[in-house]
N, C-alpha and C positions, 0 to 999 in steps of 0.2 A: 412441302415435300420437298427434299434435296435430292438433285438431281446427279449421279453421276457419273461421268464419262470415264470411259476410261482408254486412255492412250496404249494402244494393244501395237505389238510388231512384228505378226505372222498369227498365223491361219490359227493353232495354238493358244495363242493367248485372247483373240477373238473367241475361242470357243471359254477358256478358263471364265473370260470377263463375264458372259452374259452367265454361267453357270455361278457364277459370287456375287452375282444379281443385279450390275451394270448394268444403266440406263443406256447408254449410248455406248458407241466404240470412232473414236480418232483413232484412223488406221494409218501406221506412218512403216516404214525401212529407216534404216539410219537415225535411231534414235538418239545415243551419244554425239551427232552431229545436228543435235534437235528438232531430228525427224525429214524425214523424203519421202517422193511419191512410193508407195509401193507398187509392184508388181501388176499388171495387169493379171495372172496367172494365178495369184495369193488373192488378189483381193475379190477372183470370181469363185475359187473352192470357199474362200470366208464368207461369201452371199451367201453360197451354200448351205453351209454349216450353222448358220446362228440364226436369228431372227430379230433380235434387237440394230436398233438401225446403226449401221455402217458410213461414216465417213472421210473417204479417203481426204490424204492430205496432200495437195497439189503444188510441190515442192520442188524442182527440176537438181537442186546442188546445196551445198552447205553454205557457210559462207554468209554474204550479206542478202539484202530482200530486193535489190537493183537487177533488174530482168535485160536483158538485150533483146533484139526483136525475134531471135533464134530461140532463145529461152522460152520467151511469151509463148509464141508458135509452136513449142515444144506442151506445154502446159492446156492450150486449148486444146489441143490433140488428145489430152488424157482425158479432158472433162470429156467432151463430146465419146469417147471411148467407154470411159464409167458408168458415165449416164447410160450408154445402150445395156451395162452392165445389171442395173437397177438399183443403183447407191439411193441411197436417203436425202444427201447430202453432203455439201463439200467446207473445207477448209483450206484458205489462203491468204496470202497475203503483200503485195508493192508499196516499196515504200521509190524517192526517191532519194538522190544524192544529199539532199537539204536535210533529210529527217521527218516528211511530210506523206503521207499518204500518195502512190500517184493514182491521183485519177480515173488518166486515160487506159493505163493497165488493166485496173482493177474497176472498172467497167468493163472494159473486152471479157474480162475471165466469170464479171458477177451476170452479163449478157448469155453468156455462153450456158453456166449453171441454171440459168433463170429457169424458176418452177420448184424448188427444192433450197429449200436453207442452205444459206453461207457463214462458217465460221473466220470471222478474223483472228488469225493464229497469233502467236505470240510478238513476229514485227512490230505488232502496236507497243510493244513495252520498249521498242528500240527508236520510237518518232522522239521528235525533237519536242513538246509539249501535246502530253496526252490526251487534257482537255479542249485540244482542238482537234486532236485525231481523234475524237470519239465522237465530234459531230459531224467529221469528215467521213466516218464509219457510218455514223447514220443517213444520215445524206448519199452515200454510195449505195445505201439497201443493205448495207449487211445483218444477217439476224442475231450473231452473237461476238460476243468478243473477251477472247482466252487473255488473259492477263496477271502477270505474279507484279502488280504495282510497278513495274519498272524496276526491280531490286531481283536477286538472283530466287530467290523464294517469298511464295505467296505471305508467307509467314511475317516475312520482312518487309514488303510491301501492302499492309493488311490497312493502316491508313491511307494511301493512296485509291486503292481499292474500295473502299466504304467509301472513300467520296465521288467517285467514279461510278456509284451504286446510286448515289443521290443525284448525281447531273444528271444522269441517263433518265431515273424518275422513267422507267419503265417502258422507256420510247427503244430498248434494245437490251439482250440480255449482255449482262456482266457475271463469266463465269471466271472463278478463280483455282488458278494453277501451278502450279512447280511447287516441290517438296513436300505434295499433298502427301498423309501418313494417315492411319487408324487412330495415332492418337493425338493428332494435329486440328483433323476436319473439324470435327466439333465445337472447338476453339474461334479459328478462323472465321466459320459462317455466323457465329454472335456476332462478332466482333466485325465482320462487314455486309452481311445483309446481303450474302452473295446466294442463291437459290440451285446455284449449280456450281458444285466443283469438278477438277479432272487432275487425273492424276495416275500415273505408270502400274504402282502399286504391284513391282514385282519380287519376284525371288532367283537365284541362281540355281542353274539347271546343271546338275555334274552330269558332265559324259558317261556314260558307259564305256569307252575307250580303256584300254587293260596299256596301251603302248603308246607313250607319249617322248617323244624323238624330241631330247633335251636342250638339243643345238638350234633349235625352230620356237618361233612362238606366232598366233595370228590376233595377238591381242597386243591394244598400244596400253592397256593398264593392266601393270605390277599386281594387285590383289583376285586380279579372275583367271585361271588357267585356258589357254588358248581355244583350249575344246569342251570348257562349260560355257554355257551362255543366259541371259535375263527372259525369263518369260514372266506373264500374269500369273498374278496369285490370287485364284481362286477365295481361298480363306482370307485373305487382306484384304478383296474386294465385300467380302461378307460381313467381315470385326467393322470396317469403316462404317456399311451401313447400316450394319448394327445399333451404332453407336446414335442413332438419327429416329428408331423408335419410341 
């Protein structure tokens, strides 16, 4: 069985993910920035609306994964607050300036999350040596690693992902993510041997607004109108999963 984790950016995206048959949700804000911590309110409502497991990302900002003491305090506070809501797990990861996993910070965060599974996100792809980082992640106690094999997309990094699956040898789950679509997921799984894949699987939602100020935009992307927005597409979720039936 292939498990699909949907990277959802809103409560409605969580609902669409479940409707399409996704098995788990990584809940994020700021997807164009690589994902940041969702709001308490959004997570609370999402947990009320869907039954599948929700793993919120704990990432206080965009940019690197080297966190100050103040940012670590914020991350810990989010973990404690989200645990009270009853989340099924977490997604996070911290690095040192020289490109290795930060043992001290990750241990603090993992200790706060103790009792639920934790995914090491694509900070892993930014490490100096992914083989060594894999062993560090296992030693720290992460449950799984989300990776594109150190490339922009999992398809591009498929050879590395395959080697990571072999090296992990069932000691930790390797989950492939980045650029996953209904058209490439089956090939990726056959090439790498992963049993879990991660994707946004979004479509653009057109705004019902009939008035658009032609002189101002809220989007930096030229291909998206400032009132339009991306959301998980349940049909794309179902189409991807149908390939594995």
